[in-house]
N, C-alpha and C positions, 0 to 999 in steps of 0.2 A: 892607803892614801894614794889616789891617782892624780897625776898631773896631766895637763894637755899634751906634754911632750911624750908621755907614755904611749900615746896612740901612734906615734911615729915608729915605724919599723925600718930596719936597715934595707935600703933599696927602694923605699917608698918616700916620696916627697910630700904627699898630701896628708894633712892631719885628719883624723877621724876615719881613715881607711881600715876596714876590718877584713880579716881573712875570709875567703869564701864569697865575698861580695864584690870582687873585682870584675868590672865590666870588660868585655873583649875590646880590643883596639877598634877605633872607628872603621878602619880599612877592612877588617875582618867582618864587621857587621854589614858593610856595603856588599862585600863578596857573597855573604850568605843570602842577602836579599836578592841579589842578581841571580843566584843559582836557583832560588825558589820561583822566580818569575822570568821565563824566557823572554828576552827583549827582541822585538822585531826591528830589523835595520830599516832605516828610512831610505827610500829610493830617491836618488838624486841624479841630476844631469840627464844623460840619454836614457838611463834606466827608468826614470820617472815619466818619460814620454811614451805616447802610444806608438805601436809599431809603424803606423802610417806616417807619423811625424818623423820618426827616426829615418825611415826610408826616404822621405822628402829631403831632409837635411843631407843625408849621405849622397843622394843623387846630385844635389847642388854642388857638393864638394867634388864629385867625379867630373861633372861638366866643367867646373872651374879648372881642374887639373888638365883636362883635355885642351881647353882653350889656351891655357898657359903653355902647353907643350911638355908638361912634366909627368903626364900620366903614362903608365906602362901599358903597352899593348903586346899581347902574347903573339909570338910567331907560331906557325903550325908545329914546329919542333918543340917549342916550350910547352904548348898546350898538350901535345902527346905525352911528354915527360910528366907533366903534372897529373894527367889522367892515369898514367901507369902507377905513379906513387900513391894516388888516392885509392886505386884498386887494390894495391898491395896492403895498404893500411886497413881497408875494409875487410879483406880476407883474414888478416891477422886477428882483427877484432871478433870476427865470427868464430874463428877457431878457439879463441880464449873463452867464449861463453860456455856455460855448462850445457850438456846435451838436453836437459829437461826443457830448456827454453825453446828448443826447436820442435816441440810437439805440434803437429798440424792441427789447425782449428777448423771446425765445421762452419760453413757459411749458411 
């Protein structure tokens, strides 16, 4: 003789739940679906604009900073130092690359 209460098992709050038919939690289902279909990030803000539009807006910002007097202008010494640091970084990057990448190509 079975009663409706017989379907309740310790740790289960829902009547009629049977072993082996337990659905995964909704969060896990969403994670599995996300893993199956790679989702493309939507481009927003500057990233969504064309390079020309980005350049135009950046130019306006630079002009405004110069007009306001808050723009930085490199002195010859600062420019020399920046160039030296850039050259060192580029040299380190070239040395870090595998030698196969430096195979000359025919034109």
